C-alpha positions as CSV (number, residue, x, y, z in Angstrom):
1,X,26.0,-24.3,-26.8
2,X,23.1,-22.9,-27.0
3,X,22.5,-19.0,-27.9
4,X,22.3,-18.3,-23.9
5,X,26.2,-19.7,-23.7
6,X,27.2,-18.2,-27.1
7,X,26.5,-14.6,-25.6
8,X,27.3,-15.3,-22.2
9,X,31.0,-16.2,-23.9
10,X,31.2,-13.0,-25.8
11,X,29.3,-10.7,-23.5
12,X,32.8,-9.3,-22.2
13,X,33.2,-7.6,-25.6
14,X,30.0,-5.5,-25.5
15,X,30.4,-4.4,-22.3
16,X,32.3,-0.9,-22.3
17,X,36.0,-1.0,-21.0
18,X,37.5,0.9,-17.8
19,X,38.8,3.6,-20.1
20,X,35.5,4.8,-21.1
21,X,33.7,4.9,-17.7
22,X,31.8,8.2,-18.1
23,X,31.2,10.4,-14.8
24,X,28.2,9.5,-12.9
25,X,26.4,12.7,-13.1
26,X,26.0,12.4,-16.7
27,X,24.4,8.8,-16.9
28,X,20.7,8.1,-16.2
29,X,20.3,7.3,-12.4
30,X,21.4,4.0,-11.3
31,X,18.1,1.1,-11.3
32,X,15.8,3.8,-12.7
33,X,13.9,0.5,-14.6
34,X,13.8,-3.1,-14.1
35,X,12.1,-5.7,-15.3
36,X,9.7,-7.7,-12.8
37,X,7.9,-10.9,-14.9
38,X,7.5,-13.4,-12.2
39,X,4.0,-14.9,-11.1
40,X,3.0,-14.8,-7.2
41,X,2.8,-18.2,-6.7
42,X,6.6,-18.2,-7.6
43,X,7.7,-15.5,-6.1
44,X,5.6,-17.3,-2.8
45,X,7.8,-20.4,-3.2
46,X,11.3,-18.2,-3.5
47,X,10.6,-16.4,-0.6
48,X,8.8,-18.4,1.2
49,X,5.9,-16.6,1.8
50,X,3.7,-17.0,4.6
51,X,0.6,-14.5,3.1
52,X,-0.3,-13.0,-0.1
53,X,-1.3,-9.1,0.3
54,X,-1.5,-8.3,-3.3
55,X,-4.8,-6.6,-4.3
56,X,-4.8,-7.6,-7.6
57,X,-1.9,-9.6,-9.5
58,X,0.2,-7.4,-11.7
59,X,0.9,-8.4,-15.2
60,X,4.5,-9.3,-16.5
61,X,6.6,-5.9,-16.4
62,X,9.6,-5.6,-18.6
63,X,10.0,-1.7,-18.2
64,X,8.9,-1.2,-14.6
65,X,9.4,2.7,-13.8
66,X,9.6,4.9,-10.8
67,X,5.9,4.9,-8.9
68,X,4.8,2.1,-10.7
69,X,3.3,-0.7,-8.9
70,X,5.6,-3.7,-7.7
71,X,6.0,-6.9,-5.6
72,X,7.9,-6.8,-2.3
73,X,8.9,-9.4,0.0
74,X,8.8,-7.6,4.0
75,X,8.2,-9.1,7.4
76,X,5.4,-7.7,9.5
77,X,4.3,-9.3,13.1
78,X,0.5,-9.7,12.9
79,X,-1.1,-6.7,14.8
80,X,-4.2,-8.9,16.1
81,X,-1.1,-10.8,17.9
82,X,1.8,-8.7,18.4
83,X,3.4,-11.6,20.5
84,X,3.6,-13.5,17.7
85,X,6.7,-14.3,15.0
86,X,7.0,-12.3,12.2
87,X,4.6,-13.7,8.9
88,X,6.7,-13.1,5.5
89,X,4.5,-11.1,3.2
90,X,4.1,-10.7,-0.5
91,X,2.5,-7.3,-1.2
92,X,2.4,-4.4,-3.5
93,X,3.7,-1.4,-3.1
94,X,4.6,2.1,-5.3
95,X,8.2,2.1,-6.4
96,X,9.5,5.6,-4.8
97,X,9.5,6.2,-0.7
98,X,7.2,8.1,0.5
99,X,8.2,8.6,4.4
100,X,5.6,8.7,6.6
101,X,6.3,12.4,7.5
102,X,5.6,13.5,4.0
103,X,3.1,16.5,3.1
104,X,2.2,14.3,-0.1
105,X,3.2,11.3,-2.2
106,X,4.8,13.0,-4.5
107,X,8.0,12.9,-3.0
108,X,8.1,9.2,-4.2
109,X,9.2,10.0,-7.3
110,X,12.3,11.6,-6.2
111,X,13.4,8.8,-4.0
112,X,13.7,5.7,-6.1
113,X,17.2,4.6,-4.5
114,X,18.8,5.0,-1.4
115,X,22.4,4.9,-0.7
116,X,23.9,2.5,1.5
117,X,26.7,4.5,3.0
118,X,24.2,6.9,4.1
119,X,21.1,4.8,5.2
120,X,21.4,5.1,8.7
121,X,21.8,8.9,8.5
122,X,19.4,10.4,6.1
123,X,16.2,11.1,7.6
124,X,14.2,10.1,4.4
125,X,15.4,6.5,5.2
126,X,16.9,6.4,8.6
127,X,13.5,5.1,10.1
128,X,12.6,2.1,7.6
129,X,16.0,1.0,7.7
130,X,15.9,0.0,11.3
131,X,12.3,-1.4,10.9
132,X,11.2,-1.8,7.7
133,X,13.3,-3.8,5.0
134,X,12.1,-5.6,2.2
135,X,13.2,-7.5,-1.0
136,X,11.8,-6.2,-4.7
137,X,12.5,-9.3,-6.7
138,X,13.4,-8.3,-10.2
139,X,14.4,-10.8,-13.7
140,X,17.4,-7.7,-13.6
141,X,18.1,-4.1,-14.0
142,X,18.4,-1.5,-16.5
143,X,21.6,1.0,-17.0
144,X,22.4,3.8,-19.6
145,X,26.2,3.8,-21.0
146,X,26.8,7.1,-22.6
147,X,28.5,6.0,-25.9
148,X,30.8,8.6,-27.6
149,X,28.3,8.4,-30.7
150,X,26.6,11.7,-31.4
151,X,22.9,11.5,-31.7
152,X,20.5,13.7,-34.2
153,X,20.8,16.8,-31.6
154,X,24.9,16.6,-30.9
155,X,24.5,14.9,-27.9
156,X,26.1,11.7,-27.1
157,X,23.9,8.4,-27.3
158,X,23.1,6.3,-24.3
159,X,23.2,2.7,-24.8
160,X,20.5,0.7,-22.5
161,X,22.2,-2.4,-20.7
162,X,19.9,-5.2,-19.3
163,X,22.2,-6.8,-16.3
164,X,20.3,-10.1,-14.7
165,X,21.7,-13.1,-13.1
166,X,24.2,-15.2,-15.0
167,X,22.1,-18.1,-13.7
168,X,19.0,-16.5,-14.1
169,X,17.7,-16.5,-10.6
170,X,15.5,-14.2,-9.3
171,X,17.2,-10.6,-8.4
172,X,16.8,-10.0,-4.6
173,X,17.1,-6.1,-4.6
174,X,17.8,-4.7,-0.8
175,X,14.5,-2.5,-0.3
176,X,13.1,-0.4,2.4
177,X,9.5,0.2,2.7
178,X,7.0,2.5,4.3
179,X,3.4,3.3,5.2
180,X,2.2,6.7,4.4
181,X,-1.5,7.9,5.6
182,X,-3.0,9.9,3.0
183,X,-4.9,12.9,5.0
184,X,-6.6,13.1,1.6
185,X,-8.6,10.3,2.0
186,X,-11.1,8.7,4.7
187,X,-9.7,6.3,7.0
188,X,-12.1,3.4,5.9
189,X,-10.8,3.6,2.1
190,X,-8.9,1.2,0.6
191,X,-6.5,3.9,-0.5
192,X,-6.2,5.5,3.0
193,X,-2.6,4.2,3.4
194,X,0.0,4.2,0.4
195,X,2.7,1.7,0.7
196,X,6.0,2.4,-0.8
197,X,9.8,1.0,-1.4
198,X,12.8,2.0,-2.5
199,X,16.0,-0.1,-3.8
200,X,19.5,0.5,-2.0
201,X,22.1,1.0,-3.9
202,X,25.9,0.5,-3.6
203,X,29.3,0.9,-5.8
204,X,29.2,-1.5,-8.6
205,X,31.9,-4.2,-9.2
206,X,34.4,-3.7,-11.4
207,X,32.9,-5.4,-14.6
208,X,29.3,-3.5,-14.0
209,X,31.3,-0.6,-12.7
210,X,32.2,0.4,-16.4
211,X,28.4,0.9,-17.5
212,X,28.0,2.9,-14.1
213,X,29.4,3.1,-11.0
214,X,26.5,2.3,-8.5
215,X,24.0,-0.8,-8.6
216,X,21.4,-2.1,-6.4
217,X,22.6,-3.9,-3.2
218,X,21.8,-7.5,-3.3
219,X,20.6,-10.1,-0.6
220,X,21.3,-13.9,-1.0
221,X,18.8,-16.6,-0.5
222,X,20.0,-17.8,3.0
223,X,20.2,-14.2,4.5
224,X,16.4,-13.5,3.4
225,X,15.0,-14.0,6.9
226,X,18.4,-11.3,8.8
227,X,17.6,-9.1,6.3
228,X,13.7,-8.9,6.8
229,X,13.7,-9.8,10.6
230,X,11.6,-6.6,11.7
231,X,13.0,-7.2,15.5
232,X,16.7,-6.5,14.4
233,X,16.7,-2.4,14.6
234,X,20.1,-1.7,15.0
235,X,22.0,-1.1,11.6
236,X,24.9,-3.3,13.2
237,X,22.5,-6.2,12.8
238,X,22.0,-5.8,9.5
239,X,24.4,-4.2,7.3
240,X,26.7,-7.2,6.7
241,X,23.9,-9.1,5.1
242,X,23.9,-6.3,2.2
243,X,26.4,-7.5,-0.4
244,X,27.4,-6.2,-3.8
245,X,27.4,-9.0,-6.4
246,X,30.3,-11.4,-6.6
247,X,31.8,-10.8,-9.9
248,X,30.5,-13.5,-12.5
249,X,27.1,-13.1,-10.5
250,X,25.5,-10.9,-13.0
251,X,25.9,-10.5,-16.5
252,X,25.0,-7.5,-19.0
253,X,23.8,-7.0,-22.6
254,X,23.3,-4.0,-24.8
255,X,19.6,-4.3,-25.5
256,X,17.2,-2.2,-27.7
257,X,16.6,1.4,-27.4
258,X,13.0,0.9,-27.3
259,X,13.6,0.7,-23.4
260,X,13.8,4.6,-23.3
261,X,10.3,4.9,-23.3
262,X,7.8,3.9,-20.5
263,X,5.2,3.3,-23.4
264,X,7.0,0.3,-24.6
265,X,7.0,-3.3,-22.6
266,X,7.3,-7.0,-23.4
267,X,9.8,-9.8,-23.3
268,X,11.7,-8.5,-26.6
269,X,12.9,-5.3,-24.4
270,X,15.4,-7.6,-22.4
271,X,16.7,-9.4,-25.4
272,X,20.6,-9.1,-26.2
273,X,21.3,-6.9,-29.4
274,X,22.6,-9.0,-32.2
275,X,26.6,-8.8,-31.9
276,X,27.2,-10.1,-35.7
277,X,27.2,-6.7,-37.3
278,X,26.4,-4.3,-34.4
279,X,27.6,-0.5,-34.7
280,X,30.6,-1.0,-32.4
281,X,29.7,3.3,-31.5
282,X,26.8,2.1,-30.0
283,X,27.9,-1.0,-28.1
284,X,30.9,0.7,-26.1
């Protein structure tokens, strides 16, 4: 077996047990960071994109944080031909939804996640859920588990985990997007319209729930078309395509606390901590 196989076989030892689950309010918000390193051409193939609307190619980012620019996949009907079928686009958006009615874009930093259970009710998400759904491609996402080990200031240490598809596939996180008109910018300016998005979250399945009780909602490949279809405007038409990860679909491993700082970036952030000789208090 290669290193990945060894880790998959032993990863259960590094995931906190059910008796150690912590109150959600004491943890860092669900999906507050993620990794996205795929090239645009890879995403075009994976999501069968018709048109690339990306101003500049984004560099691989292993520590995506709120308000960062990220890739999103969405379907839109061409403005020039409203009777034409929707085009699938790869776009660049700001992570953190800015509703069309917002007074300023600062609200986006507080709307990085949208709870699945209340999508059709919350004013910030209701219209986007009906008409502007998207996919946010990721390699995986980070969650922080509150350990029993105390830090220098007497507070419990938070151990970061990286959660990623067990088969190495792209993680298609369900999202919503909005287009906000910035009143301070002239209409002819390229920055007049701000595209932004949020990640939809749901209750975590049991294995991952030991780390955090929420997780991103996923869309499987055969359901991309339904989820992205802008002509489906009733919640009942699309709710069923959103699914929590099936048991075994994702794996989790502890990673370096270097990810805690947004200043740090690079593939080393997603590498598993060595299990041999690891401090159990820091991992469980």
